[in-house]
LUMLUMDREN-2810 file (N, C-alpha, C; in Angstrom, 1 decimal):
<atoms>
<atom><aa>M</aa><ch>A</ch><at>N</at><xx>0.9</xx><yy>-1.2</yy><zz>0.0</zz></atom>
<atom><aa>M</aa><ch>A</ch><at>CA</at><xx>0.0</xx><yy>0.0</yy><zz>0.0</zz></atom>
<atom><aa>M</aa><ch>A</ch><at>C</at><xx>0.9</xx><yy>1.2</yy><zz>0.0</zz></atom>
<atom><aa>T</aa><ch>A</ch><at>N</at><xx>0.5</xx><yy>2.2</yy><zz>-0.7</zz></atom>
<atom><aa>T</aa><ch>A</ch><at>CA</at><xx>1.3</xx><yy>3.5</yy><zz>-0.8</zz></atom>
<atom><aa>T</aa><ch>A</ch><at>C</at><xx>0.7</xx><yy>4.6</yy><zz>0.0</zz></atom>
<atom><aa>L</aa><ch>A</ch><at>N</at><xx>1.5</xx><yy>5.5</yy><zz>0.4</zz></atom>
<atom><aa>L</aa><ch>A</ch><at>CA</at><xx>1.0</xx><yy>6.7</yy><zz>1.1</zz></atom>
<atom><aa>L</aa><ch>A</ch><at>C</at><xx>0.1</xx><yy>7.5</yy><zz>0.1</zz></atom>
<atom><aa>Q</aa><ch>A</ch><at>N</at><xx>0.4</xx><yy>7.5</yy><zz>-1.2</zz></atom>
<atom><aa>Q</aa><ch>A</ch><at>CA</at><xx>-0.4</xx><yy>8.2</yy><zz>-2.1</zz></atom>
<atom><aa>Q</aa><ch>A</ch><at>C</at><xx>-1.9</xx><yy>7.6</yy><zz>-2.2</zz></atom>
<atom><aa>A</aa><ch>A</ch><at>N</at><xx>-2.0</xx><yy>6.3</yy><zz>-2.0</zz></atom>
<atom><aa>A</aa><ch>A</ch><at>CA</at><xx>-3.4</xx><yy>5.8</yy><zz>-2.0</zz></atom>
<atom><aa>A</aa><ch>A</ch><at>C</at><xx>-4.1</xx><yy>6.2</yy><zz>-0.8</zz></atom>
<atom><aa>I</aa><ch>A</ch><at>N</at><xx>-3.5</xx><yy>6.2</yy><zz>0.3</zz></atom>
<atom><aa>I</aa><ch>A</ch><at>CA</at><xx>-4.1</xx><yy>6.7</yy><zz>1.6</zz></atom>
<atom><aa>I</aa><ch>A</ch><at>C</at><xx>-4.4</xx><yy>8.2</yy><zz>1.5</zz></atom>
<atom><aa>H</aa><ch>A</ch><at>N</at><xx>-3.5</xx><yy>9.0</yy><zz>1.0</zz></atom>
<atom><aa>H</aa><ch>A</ch><at>CA</at><xx>-3.7</xx><yy>10.4</yy><zz>0.8</zz></atom>
<atom><aa>H</aa><ch>A</ch><at>C</at><xx>-4.8</xx><yy>10.8</yy><zz>-0.1</zz></atom>
<atom><aa>R</aa><ch>A</ch><at>N</at><xx>-5.0</xx><yy>10.0</yy><zz>-1.1</zz></atom>
<atom><aa>R</aa><ch>A</ch><at>CA</at><xx>-6.2</xx><yy>10.2</yy><zz>-2.0</zz></atom>
<atom><aa>R</aa><ch>A</ch><at>C</at><xx>-7.5</xx><yy>10.2</yy><zz>-1.2</zz></atom>
<atom><aa>L</aa><ch>A</ch><at>N</at><xx>-7.6</xx><yy>9.2</yy><zz>-0.3</zz></atom>
<atom><aa>L</aa><ch>A</ch><at>CA</at><xx>-8.8</xx><yy>9.1</yy><zz>0.5</zz></atom>
<atom><aa>L</aa><ch>A</ch><at>C</at><xx>-8.8</xx><yy>10.2</yy><zz>1.5</zz></atom>
<atom><aa>Y</aa><ch>A</ch><at>N</at><xx>-7.7</xx><yy>10.5</yy><zz>2.1</zz></atom>
<atom><aa>Y</aa><ch>A</ch><at>CA</at><xx>-7.6</xx><yy>11.5</yy><zz>3.2</zz></atom>
<atom><aa>Y</aa><ch>A</ch><at>C</at><xx>-7.9</xx><yy>12.9</yy><zz>2.6</zz></atom>
<atom><aa>E</aa><ch>A</ch><at>N</at><xx>-7.5</xx><yy>13.2</yy><zz>1.4</zz></atom>
<atom><aa>E</aa><ch>A</ch><at>CA</at><xx>-7.7</xx><yy>14.5</yy><zz>0.8</zz></atom>
<atom><aa>E</aa><ch>A</ch><at>C</at><xx>-9.0</xx><yy>14.6</yy><zz>0.1</zz></atom>
<atom><aa>S</aa><ch>A</ch><at>N</at><xx>-9.8</xx><yy>13.5</yy><zz>-0.1</zz></atom>
<atom><aa>S</aa><ch>A</ch><at>CA</at><xx>-11.0</xx><yy>13.6</yy><zz>-0.9</zz></atom>
<atom><aa>S</aa><ch>A</ch><at>C</at><xx>-12.0</xx><yy>14.6</yy><zz>-0.2</zz></atom>
<atom><aa>R</aa><ch>A</ch><at>N</at><xx>-12.7</xx><yy>15.3</yy><zz>-1.0</zz></atom>
<atom><aa>R</aa><ch>A</ch><at>CA</at><xx>-13.8</xx><yy>16.2</yy><zz>-0.5</zz></atom>
<atom><aa>R</aa><ch>A</ch><at>C</at><xx>-15.1</xx><yy>16.0</yy><zz>-1.2</zz></atom>
<atom><aa>P</aa><ch>A</ch><at>N</at><xx>-16.1</xx><yy>15.7</yy><zz>-0.5</zz></atom>
<atom><aa>P</aa><ch>A</ch><at>CA</at><xx>-16.2</xx><yy>15.7</yy><zz>1.0</zz></atom>
<atom><aa>P</aa><ch>A</ch><at>C</at><xx>-15.4</xx><yy>14.5</yy><zz>1.5</zz></atom>
<atom><aa>F</aa><ch>A</ch><at>N</at><xx>-14.9</xx><yy>14.6</yy><zz>2.7</zz></atom>
<atom><aa>F</aa><ch>A</ch><at>CA</at><xx>-14.2</xx><yy>13.5</yy><zz>3.3</zz></atom>
<atom><aa>F</aa><ch>A</ch><at>C</at><xx>-15.2</xx><yy>12.3</yy><zz>3.6</zz></atom>
<atom><aa>R</aa><ch>A</ch><at>N</at><xx>-14.7</xx><yy>11.1</yy><zz>3.3</zz></atom>
<atom><aa>R</aa><ch>A</ch><at>CA</at><xx>-15.5</xx><yy>9.9</yy><zz>3.6</zz></atom>
<atom><aa>R</aa><ch>A</ch><at>C</at><xx>-14.7</xx><yy>9.1</yy><zz>4.5</zz></atom>
<atom><aa>P</aa><ch>A</ch><at>N</at><xx>-15.2</xx><yy>8.8</yy><zz>5.7</zz></atom>
<atom><aa>P</aa><ch>A</ch><at>CA</at><xx>-14.5</xx><yy>7.9</yy><zz>6.6</zz></atom>
<atom><aa>P</aa><ch>A</ch><at>C</at><xx>-14.1</xx><yy>6.6</yy><zz>6.0</zz></atom>
<atom><aa>F</aa><ch>A</ch><at>N</at><xx>-13.0</xx><yy>6.0</yy><zz>6.4</zz></atom>
<atom><aa>F</aa><ch>A</ch><at>CA</at><xx>-12.5</xx><yy>4.8</yy><zz>5.8</zz></atom>
<atom><aa>F</aa><ch>A</ch><at>C</at><xx>-11.8</xx><yy>3.9</yy><zz>6.9</zz></atom>
<atom><aa>V</aa><ch>A</ch><at>N</at><xx>-11.6</xx><yy>2.7</yy><zz>6.5</zz></atom>
<atom><aa>V</aa><ch>A</ch><at>CA</at><xx>-11.0</xx><yy>1.7</yy><zz>7.5</zz></atom>
<atom><aa>V</aa><ch>A</ch><at>C</at><xx>-9.7</xx><yy>1.2</yy><zz>6.8</zz></atom>
<atom><aa>I</aa><ch>A</ch><at>N</at><xx>-8.7</xx><yy>1.2</yy><zz>7.6</zz></atom>
<atom><aa>I</aa><ch>A</ch><at>CA</at><xx>-7.4</xx><yy>0.6</yy><zz>7.2</zz></atom>
<atom><aa>I</aa><ch>A</ch><at>C</at><xx>-7.3</xx><yy>-0.8</yy><zz>7.7</zz></atom>
<atom><aa>H</aa><ch>A</ch><at>N</at><xx>-7.1</xx><yy>-1.8</yy><zz>6.8</zz></atom>
<atom><aa>H</aa><ch>A</ch><at>CA</at><xx>-7.0</xx><yy>-3.2</yy><zz>7.2</zz></atom>
<atom><aa>H</aa><ch>A</ch><at>C</at><xx>-5.5</xx><yy>-3.5</yy><zz>7.3</zz></atom>
<atom><aa>L</aa><ch>A</ch><at>N</at><xx>-5.0</xx><yy>-4.2</yy><zz>8.3</zz></atom>
<atom><aa>L</aa><ch>A</ch><at>CA</at><xx>-3.6</xx><yy>-4.5</yy><zz>8.5</zz></atom>
<atom><aa>L</aa><ch>A</ch><at>C</at><xx>-3.4</xx><yy>-6.0</yy><zz>8.4</zz></atom>
<atom><aa>A</aa><ch>A</ch><at>N</at><xx>-2.2</xx><yy>-6.4</yy><zz>8.1</zz></atom>
<atom><aa>A</aa><ch>A</ch><at>CA</at><xx>-1.8</xx><yy>-7.8</yy><zz>7.9</zz></atom>
<atom><aa>A</aa><ch>A</ch><at>C</at><xx>-2.1</xx><yy>-8.7</yy><zz>9.0</zz></atom>
<atom><aa>D</aa><ch>A</ch><at>N</at><xx>-2.1</xx><yy>-8.1</yy><zz>10.3</zz></atom>
<atom><aa>D</aa><ch>A</ch><at>CA</at><xx>-2.4</xx><yy>-8.9</yy><zz>11.4</zz></atom>
<atom><aa>D</aa><ch>A</ch><at>C</at><xx>-3.9</xx><yy>-9.1</yy><zz>11.7</zz></atom>
<atom><aa>G</aa><ch>A</ch><at>N</at><xx>-4.8</xx><yy>-8.5</yy><zz>10.8</zz></atom>
<atom><aa>G</aa><ch>A</ch><at>CA</at><xx>-6.2</xx><yy>-8.6</yy><zz>11.0</zz></atom>
<atom><aa>G</aa><ch>A</ch><at>C</at><xx>-6.9</xx><yy>-7.5</yy><zz>11.6</zz></atom>
<atom><aa>R</aa><ch>A</ch><at>N</at><xx>-6.1</xx><yy>-6.5</yy><zz>12.2</zz></atom>
<atom><aa>R</aa><ch>A</ch><at>CA</at><xx>-6.7</xx><yy>-5.4</yy><zz>12.8</zz></atom>
<atom><aa>R</aa><ch>A</ch><at>C</at><xx>-7.4</xx><yy>-4.5</yy><zz>11.7</zz></atom>
<atom><aa>K</aa><ch>A</ch><at>N</at><xx>-8.4</xx><yy>-3.7</yy><zz>12.2</zz></atom>
<atom><aa>K</aa><ch>A</ch><at>CA</at><xx>-9.1</xx><yy>-2.8</yy><zz>11.3</zz></atom>
<atom><aa>K</aa><ch>A</ch><at>C</at><xx>-9.0</xx><yy>-1.4</yy><zz>12.1</zz></atom>
<atom><aa>I</aa><ch>A</ch><at>N</at><xx>-8.4</xx><yy>-0.4</yy><zz>11.4</zz></atom>
<atom><aa>I</aa><ch>A</ch><at>CA</at><xx>-8.3</xx><yy>0.9</yy><zz>12.1</zz></atom>
<atom><aa>I</aa><ch>A</ch><at>C</at><xx>-9.1</xx><yy>1.9</yy><zz>11.4</zz></atom>
<atom><aa>P</aa><ch>A</ch><at>N</at><xx>-10.2</xx><yy>2.4</yy><zz>12.0</zz></atom>
<atom><aa>P</aa><ch>A</ch><at>CA</at><xx>-11.0</xx><yy>3.4</yy><zz>11.4</zz></atom>
<atom><aa>P</aa><ch>A</ch><at>C</at><xx>-10.4</xx><yy>4.8</yy><zz>11.4</zz></atom>
<atom><aa>V</aa><ch>A</ch><at>N</at><xx>-10.5</xx><yy>5.5</yy><zz>10.3</zz></atom>
<atom><aa>V</aa><ch>A</ch><at>CA</at><xx>-10.1</xx><yy>6.9</yy><zz>10.2</zz></atom>
<atom><aa>V</aa><ch>A</ch><at>C</at><xx>-11.4</xx><yy>7.7</yy><zz>10.0</zz></atom>
<atom><aa>Q</aa><ch>A</ch><at>N</at><xx>-11.9</xx><yy>8.3</yy><zz>11.1</zz></atom>
<atom><aa>Q</aa><ch>A</ch><at>CA</at><xx>-13.2</xx><yy>8.9</yy><zz>11.2</zz></atom>
<atom><aa>Q</aa><ch>A</ch><at>C</at><xx>-13.2</xx><yy>10.4</yy><zz>10.7</zz></atom>
<atom><aa>H</aa><ch>A</ch><at>N</at><xx>-12.1</xx><yy>11.0</yy><zz>10.7</zz></atom>
<atom><aa>H</aa><ch>A</ch><at>CA</at><xx>-12.1</xx><yy>12.4</yy><zz>10.3</zz></atom>
<atom><aa>H</aa><ch>A</ch><at>C</at><xx>-10.6</xx><yy>12.7</yy><zz>9.8</zz></atom>
<atom><aa>P</aa><ch>A</ch><at>N</at><xx>-10.5</xx><yy>13.7</yy><zz>8.9</zz></atom>
<atom><aa>P</aa><ch>A</ch><at>CA</at><xx>-9.1</xx><yy>13.9</yy><zz>8.4</zz></atom>
<atom><aa>P</aa><ch>A</ch><at>C</at><xx>-8.2</xx><yy>14.4</yy><zz>9.5</zz></atom>
<atom><aa>E</aa><ch>A</ch><at>N</at><xx>-8.7</xx><yy>15.1</yy><zz>10.5</zz></atom>
<atom><aa>E</aa><ch>A</ch><at>CA</at><xx>-7.8</xx><yy>15.6</yy><zz>11.5</zz></atom>
<atom><aa>E</aa><ch>A</ch><at>C</at><xx>-7.3</xx><yy>14.5</yy><zz>12.5</zz></atom>
<atom><aa>F</aa><ch>A</ch><at>N</at><xx>-7.8</xx><yy>13.3</yy><zz>12.3</zz></atom>
<atom><aa>F</aa><ch>A</ch><at>CA</at><xx>-7.4</xx><yy>12.2</yy><zz>13.1</zz></atom>
<atom><aa>F</aa><ch>A</ch><at>C</at><xx>-6.3</xx><yy>11.4</yy><zz>12.5</zz></atom>
<atom><aa>M</aa><ch>A</ch><at>N</at><xx>-5.7</xx><yy>11.8</yy><zz>11.4</zz></atom>
<atom><aa>M</aa><ch>A</ch><at>CA</at><xx>-4.6</xx><yy>11.1</yy><zz>10.8</zz></atom>
<atom><aa>M</aa><ch>A</ch><at>C</at><xx>-3.5</xx><yy>12.1</yy><zz>10.4</zz></atom>
<atom><aa>A</aa><ch>A</ch><at>N</at><xx>-2.2</xx><yy>11.6</yy><zz>10.6</zz></atom>
<atom><aa>A</aa><ch>A</ch><at>CA</at><xx>-1.0</xx><yy>12.3</yy><zz>10.2</zz></atom>
<atom><aa>A</aa><ch>A</ch><at>C</at><xx>0.0</xx><yy>11.4</yy><zz>9.6</zz></atom>
<atom><aa>S</aa><ch>A</ch><at>N</at><xx>0.9</xx><yy>11.9</yy><zz>8.8</zz></atom>
<atom><aa>S</aa><ch>A</ch><at>CA</at><xx>1.9</xx><yy>11.0</yy><zz>8.2</zz></atom>
<atom><aa>S</aa><ch>A</ch><at>C</at><xx>3.3</xx><yy>11.5</yy><zz>8.6</zz></atom>
<atom><aa>A</aa><ch>A</ch><at>N</at><xx>4.2</xx><yy>10.6</yy><zz>8.8</zz></atom>
<atom><aa>A</aa><ch>A</ch><at>CA</at><xx>5.6</xx><yy>10.9</yy><zz>9.1</zz></atom>
<atom><aa>A</aa><ch>A</ch><at>C</at><xx>6.2</xx><yy>11.5</yy><zz>7.9</zz></atom>
<atom><aa>P</aa><ch>A</ch><at>N</at><xx>7.2</xx><yy>12.3</yy><zz>8.0</zz></atom>
<atom><aa>P</aa><ch>A</ch><at>CA</at><xx>7.9</xx><yy>12.9</yy><zz>6.9</zz></atom>
<atom><aa>P</aa><ch>A</ch><at>C</at><xx>8.5</xx><yy>11.9</yy><zz>5.9</zz></atom>
<atom><aa>S</aa><ch>A</ch><at>N</at><xx>8.9</xx><yy>10.7</yy><zz>6.4</zz></atom>
<atom><aa>S</aa><ch>A</ch><at>CA</at><xx>9.5</xx><yy>9.7</yy><zz>5.6</zz></atom>
<atom><aa>S</aa><ch>A</ch><at>C</at><xx>8.5</xx><yy>9.1</yy><zz>4.6</zz></atom>
<atom><aa>G</aa><ch>A</ch><at>N</at><xx>7.2</xx><yy>9.2</yy><zz>5.0</zz></atom>
<atom><aa>G</aa><ch>A</ch><at>CA</at><xx>6.1</xx><yy>8.6</yy><zz>4.1</zz></atom>
<atom><aa>G</aa><ch>A</ch><at>C</at><xx>5.9</xx><yy>7.2</yy><zz>4.4</zz></atom>
<atom><aa>R</aa><ch>A</ch><at>N</at><xx>6.6</xx><yy>6.5</yy><zz>5.3</zz></atom>
<atom><aa>R</aa><ch>A</ch><at>CA</at><xx>6.3</xx><yy>5.1</yy><zz>5.5</zz></atom>
<atom><aa>R</aa><ch>A</ch><at>C</at><xx>5.4</xx><yy>4.8</yy><zz>6.7</zz></atom>
<atom><aa>T</aa><ch>A</ch><at>N</at><xx>5.2</xx><yy>5.8</yy><zz>7.6</zz></atom>
<atom><aa>T</aa><ch>A</ch><at>CA</at><xx>4.4</xx><yy>5.6</yy><zz>8.8</zz></atom>
<atom><aa>T</aa><ch>A</ch><at>C</at><xx>3.3</xx><yy>6.6</yy><zz>8.8</zz></atom>
<atom><aa>I</aa><ch>A</ch><at>N</at><xx>2.1</xx><yy>6.2</yy><zz>9.3</zz></atom>
<atom><aa>I</aa><ch>A</ch><at>CA</at><xx>1.0</xx><yy>7.1</yy><zz>9.6</zz></atom>
<atom><aa>I</aa><ch>A</ch><at>C</at><xx>0.6</xx><yy>6.9</yy><zz>11.0</zz></atom>
<atom><aa>F</aa><ch>A</ch><at>N</at><xx>0.0</xx><yy>7.9</yy><zz>11.5</zz></atom>
<atom><aa>F</aa><ch>A</ch><at>CA</at><xx>-0.6</xx><yy>8.0</yy><zz>12.9</zz></atom>
<atom><aa>F</aa><ch>A</ch><at>C</at><xx>-2.1</xx><yy>8.2</yy><zz>12.8</zz></atom>
<atom><aa>V</aa><ch>A</ch><at>N</at><xx>-2.8</xx><yy>7.3</yy><zz>13.4</zz></atom>
<atom><aa>V</aa><ch>A</ch><at>CA</at><xx>-4.3</xx><yy>7.4</yy><zz>13.3</zz></atom>
<atom><aa>V</aa><ch>A</ch><at>C</at><xx>-4.8</xx><yy>7.5</yy><zz>14.8</zz></atom>
<atom><aa>Y</aa><ch>A</ch><at>N</at><xx>-5.5</xx><yy>8.6</yy><zz>15.0</zz></atom>
<atom><aa>Y</aa><ch>A</ch><at>CA</at><xx>-6.1</xx><yy>8.8</yy><zz>16.4</zz></atom>
<atom><aa>Y</aa><ch>A</ch><at>C</at><xx>-7.5</xx><yy>8.4</yy><zz>16.5</zz></atom>
<atom><aa>G</aa><ch>A</ch><at>N</at><xx>-7.9</xx><yy>7.9</yy><zz>17.6</zz></atom>
<atom><aa>G</aa><ch>A</ch><at>CA</at><xx>-9.3</xx><yy>7.6</yy><zz>17.9</zz></atom>
<atom><aa>G</aa><ch>A</ch><at>C</at><xx>-10.0</xx><yy>8.8</yy><zz>18.6</zz></atom>
<atom><aa>S</aa><ch>A</ch><at>N</at><xx>-11.3</xx><yy>8.8</yy><zz>18.7</zz></atom>
<atom><aa>S</aa><ch>A</ch><at>CA</at><xx>-12.0</xx><yy>9.9</yy><zz>19.3</zz></atom>
<atom><aa>S</aa><ch>A</ch><at>C</at><xx>-11.8</xx><yy>10.0</yy><zz>20.8</zz></atom>
<atom><aa>D</aa><ch>A</ch><at>N</at><xx>-11.2</xx><yy>8.9</yy><zz>21.4</zz></atom>
<atom><aa>D</aa><ch>A</ch><at>CA</at><xx>-10.9</xx><yy>8.9</yy><zz>22.8</zz></atom>
<atom><aa>D</aa><ch>A</ch><at>C</at><xx>-9.4</xx><yy>9.2</yy><zz>23.1</zz></atom>
<atom><aa>D</aa><ch>A</ch><at>N</at><xx>-8.7</xx><yy>9.8</yy><zz>22.1</zz></atom>
<atom><aa>D</aa><ch>A</ch><at>CA</at><xx>-7.3</xx><yy>10.2</yy><zz>22.2</zz></atom>
<atom><aa>D</aa><ch>A</ch><at>C</at><xx>-6.4</xx><yy>9.0</yy><zz>22.2</zz></atom>
<atom><aa>S</aa><ch>A</ch><at>N</at><xx>-6.9</xx><yy>7.8</yy><zz>21.9</zz></atom>
<atom><aa>S</aa><ch>A</ch><at>CA</at><xx>-6.0</xx><yy>6.7</yy><zz>21.7</zz></atom>
<atom><aa>S</aa><ch>A</ch><at>C</at><xx>-5.4</xx><yy>6.8</yy><zz>20.3</zz></atom>
<atom><aa>F</aa><ch>A</ch><at>N</at><xx>-4.3</xx><yy>6.1</yy><zz>20.0</zz></atom>
<atom><aa>F</aa><ch>A</ch><at>CA</at><xx>-3.7</xx><yy>6.3</yy><zz>18.7</zz></atom>
<atom><aa>F</aa><ch>A</ch><at>C</at><xx>-3.0</xx><yy>5.0</yy><zz>18.2</zz></atom>
<atom><aa>H</aa><ch>A</ch><at>N</at><xx>-2.8</xx><yy>4.9</yy><zz>16.9</zz></atom>
<atom><aa>H</aa><ch>A</ch><at>CA</at><xx>-2.1</xx><yy>3.7</yy><zz>16.3</zz></atom>
<atom><aa>H</aa><ch>A</ch><at>C</at><xx>-1.0</xx><yy>4.3</yy><zz>15.5</zz></atom>
<atom><aa>I</aa><ch>A</ch><at>N</at><xx>0.1</xx><yy>3.7</yy><zz>15.5</zz></atom>
<atom><aa>I</aa><ch>A</ch><at>CA</at><xx>1.2</xx><yy>4.0</yy><zz>14.6</zz></atom>
<atom><aa>I</aa><ch>A</ch><at>C</at><xx>1.3</xx><yy>2.9</yy><zz>13.6</zz></atom>
<atom><aa>I</aa><ch>A</ch><at>N</at><xx>1.1</xx><yy>3.2</yy><zz>12.4</zz></atom>
<atom><aa>I</aa><ch>A</ch><at>CA</at><xx>1.0</xx><yy>2.1</yy><zz>11.3</zz></atom>
<atom><aa>I</aa><ch>A</ch><at>C</at><xx>2.1</xx><yy>2.2</yy><zz>10.3</zz></atom>
<atom><aa>D</aa><ch>A</ch><at>N</at><xx>2.8</xx><yy>1.1</yy><zz>10.1</zz></atom>
<atom><aa>D</aa><ch>A</ch><at>CA</at><xx>3.8</xx><yy>1.0</yy><zz>9.1</zz></atom>
<atom><aa>D</aa><ch>A</ch><at>C</at><xx>3.0</xx><yy>0.6</yy><zz>7.8</zz></atom>
<atom><aa>L</aa><ch>A</ch><at>N</at><xx>3.2</xx><yy>1.4</yy><zz>6.7</zz></atom>
<atom><aa>L</aa><ch>A</ch><at>CA</at><xx>2.4</xx><yy>1.2</yy><zz>5.5</zz></atom>
<atom><aa>L</aa><ch>A</ch><at>C</at><xx>2.7</xx><yy>-0.1</yy><zz>4.8</zz></atom>
<atom><aa>L</aa><ch>A</ch><at>N</at><xx>3.8</xx><yy>-0.7</yy><zz>5.1</zz></atom>
<atom><aa>L</aa><ch>A</ch><at>CA</at><xx>4.1</xx><yy>-2.0</yy><zz>4.6</zz></atom>
<atom><aa>L</aa><ch>A</ch><at>C</at><xx>3.1</xx><yy>-3.1</yy><zz>5.1</zz></atom>
<atom><aa>L</aa><ch>A</ch><at>N</at><xx>2.4</xx><yy>-2.8</yy><zz>6.2</zz></atom>
<atom><aa>L</aa><ch>A</ch><at>CA</at><xx>1.5</xx><yy>-3.8</yy><zz>6.9</zz></atom>
<atom><aa>L</aa><ch>A</ch><at>C</at><xx>0.0</xx><yy>-3.5</yy><zz>6.5</zz></atom>
<atom><aa>V</aa><ch>A</ch><at>N</at><xx>-0.2</xx><yy>-2.5</yy><zz>5.6</zz></atom>
<atom><aa>V</aa><ch>A</ch><at>CA</at><xx>-1.6</xx><yy>-2.2</yy><zz>5.2</zz></atom>
<atom><aa>V</aa><ch>A</ch><at>C</at><xx>-1.9</xx><yy>-3.1</yy><zz>4.0</zz></atom>
<atom><aa>T</aa><ch>A</ch><at>N</at><xx>-3.0</xx><yy>-3.9</yy><zz>4.2</zz></atom>
<atom><aa>T</aa><ch>A</ch><at>CA</at><xx>-3.4</xx><yy>-4.8</yy><zz>3.1</zz></atom>
<atom><aa>T</aa><ch>A</ch><at>C</at><xx>-4.6</xx><yy>-4.3</yy><zz>2.3</zz></atom>
<atom><aa>D</aa><ch>A</ch><at>N</at><xx>-5.4</xx><yy>-3.4</yy><zz>2.9</zz></atom>
<atom><aa>D</aa><ch>A</ch><at>CA</at><xx>-6.6</xx><yy>-2.9</yy><zz>2.2</zz></atom>
<atom><aa>D</aa><ch>A</ch><at>C</at><xx>-7.1</xx><yy>-1.6</yy><zz>2.8</zz></atom>
<atom><aa>L</aa><ch>A</ch><at>N</at><xx>-7.8</xx><yy>-0.8</yy><zz>2.0</zz></atom>
<atom><aa>L</aa><ch>A</ch><at>CA</at><xx>-8.5</xx><yy>0.4</yy><zz>2.4</zz></atom>
<atom><aa>L</aa><ch>A</ch><at>C</at><xx>-10.0</xx><yy>0.2</yy><zz>2.1</zz></atom>
<atom><aa>E</aa><ch>A</ch><at>N</at><xx>-10.8</xx><yy>0.3</yy><zz>3.1</zz></atom>
<atom><aa>E</aa><ch>A</ch><at>CA</at><xx>-12.2</xx><yy>0.1</yy><zz>2.9</zz></atom>
<atom><aa>E</aa><ch>A</ch><at>C</at><xx>-13.0</xx><yy>1.4</yy><zz>3.1</zz></atom>
<atom><aa>I</aa><ch>A</ch><at>N</at><xx>-13.8</xx><yy>1.7</yy><zz>2.1</zz></atom>
<atom><aa>I</aa><ch>A</ch><at>CA</at><xx>-14.7</xx><yy>2.9</yy><zz>2.3</zz></atom>
<atom><aa>I</aa><ch>A</ch><at>C</at><xx>-16.1</xx><yy>2.3</yy><zz>2.4</zz></atom>
<atom><aa>K</aa><ch>A</ch><at>N</at><xx>-16.8</xx><yy>2.8</yy><zz>3.4</zz></atom>
<atom><aa>K</aa><ch>A</ch><at>CA</at><xx>-18.2</xx><yy>2.3</yy><zz>3.5</zz></atom>
<atom><aa>K</aa><ch>A</ch><at>C</at><xx>-19.1</xx><yy>3.1</yy><zz>2.5</zz></atom>
<atom><aa>P</aa><ch>A</ch><at>N</at><xx>-20.1</xx><yy>2.4</yy><zz>1.9</zz></atom>
<atom><aa>P</aa><ch>A</ch><at>CA</at><xx>-20.9</xx><yy>3.0</yy><zz>0.9</zz></atom>
<atom><aa>P</aa><ch>A</ch><at>C</at><xx>-21.5</xx><yy>4.3</yy><zz>1.2</zz></atom>
<atom><aa>N</aa><ch>A</ch><at>N</at><xx>-22.0</xx><yy>4.5</yy><zz>2.5</zz></atom>
<atom><aa>N</aa><ch>A</ch><at>CA</at><xx>-22.6</xx><yy>5.7</yy><zz>2.9</zz></atom>
<atom><aa>N</aa><ch>A</ch><at>C</at><xx>-21.6</xx><yy>6.6</yy><zz>3.7</zz></atom>
<atom><aa>G</aa><ch>A</ch><at>N</at><xx>-20.4</xx><yy>6.2</yy><zz>3.8</zz></atom>
<atom><aa>G</aa><ch>A</ch><at>CA</at><xx>-19.4</xx><yy>7.0</yy><zz>4.5</zz></atom>
<atom><aa>G</aa><ch>A</ch><at>C</at><xx>-19.4</xx><yy>6.7</yy><zz>6.0</zz></atom>
<atom><aa>S</aa><ch>A</ch><at>N</at><xx>-20.3</xx><yy>5.8</yy><zz>6.5</zz></atom>
<atom><aa>S</aa><ch>A</ch><at>CA</at><xx>-20.5</xx><yy>5.6</yy><zz>7.9</zz></atom>
<atom><aa>S</aa><ch>A</ch><at>C</at><xx>-19.6</xx><yy>4.4</yy><zz>8.3</zz></atom>
<atom><aa>L</aa><ch>A</ch><at>N</at><xx>-19.0</xx><yy>4.5</yy><zz>9.5</zz></atom>
<atom><aa>L</aa><ch>A</ch><at>CA</at><xx>-18.2</xx><yy>3.5</yy><zz>10.1</zz></atom>
<atom><aa>L</aa><ch>A</ch><at>C</at><xx>-19.0</xx><yy>2.6</yy><zz>11.1</zz></atom>
<atom><aa>K</aa><ch>A</ch><at>N</at><xx>-20.2</xx><yy>3.1</yy><zz>11.4</zz></atom>
<atom><aa>K</aa><ch>A</ch><at>CA</at><xx>-21.0</xx><yy>2.4</yy><zz>12.4</zz></atom>
<atom><aa>K</aa><ch>A</ch><at>C</at><xx>-22.1</xx><yy>1.6</yy><zz>11.7</zz></atom>
<atom><aa>R</aa><ch>A</ch><at>N</at><xx>-22.4</xx><yy>0.4</yy><zz>12.3</zz></atom>
<atom><aa>R</aa><ch>A</ch><at>CA</at><xx>-23.5</xx><yy>-0.3</yy><zz>11.7</zz></atom>
<atom><aa>R</aa><ch>A</ch><at>C</at><xx>-24.8</xx><yy>0.2</yy><zz>12.3</zz></atom>
<atom><aa>R</aa><ch>A</ch><at>N</at><xx>-25.8</xx><yy>0.2</yy><zz>11.5</zz></atom>
<atom><aa>R</aa><ch>A</ch><at>CA</at><xx>-27.1</xx><yy>0.7</yy><zz>11.9</zz></atom>
<atom><aa>R</aa><ch>A</ch><at>C</at><xx>-28.0</xx><yy>-0.5</yy><zz>12.2</zz></atom>
<atom><aa>K</aa><ch>A</ch><at>N</at><xx>-28.8</xx><yy>-0.5</yy><zz>13.2</zz></atom>
<atom><aa>K</aa><ch>A</ch><at>CA</at><xx>-29.7</xx><yy>-1.6</yy><zz>13.5</zz></atom>
<atom><aa>K</aa><ch>A</ch><at>C</at><xx>-30.9</xx><yy>-1.4</yy><zz>12.7</zz></atom>
<atom><aa>S</aa><ch>A</ch><at>N</at><xx>-31.4</xx><yy>-2.5</yy><zz>12.2</zz></atom>
<atom><aa>S</aa><ch>A</ch><at>CA</at><xx>-32.6</xx><yy>-2.5</yy><zz>11.3</zz></atom>
<atom><aa>S</aa><ch>A</ch><at>C</at><xx>-33.9</xx><yy>-2.5</yy><zz>12.1</zz></atom>
</atoms>
């Protein structure tokens, strides 16, 4: 996965929340553009949660980027 692919999602307007899938099976939601930053080297990104938790992600471990059809990261009950 490249930083450019993630930046295309990050910079899209209007912003649509997306999920970063990692090789170890974790799924990291990016809920808002202000919740993500990239290192100057371009190999690492930082993703913050709404509770001030954060993930440091090596882009070599990213396997997929998922965009929800309606831009929502939460499931709705029927």
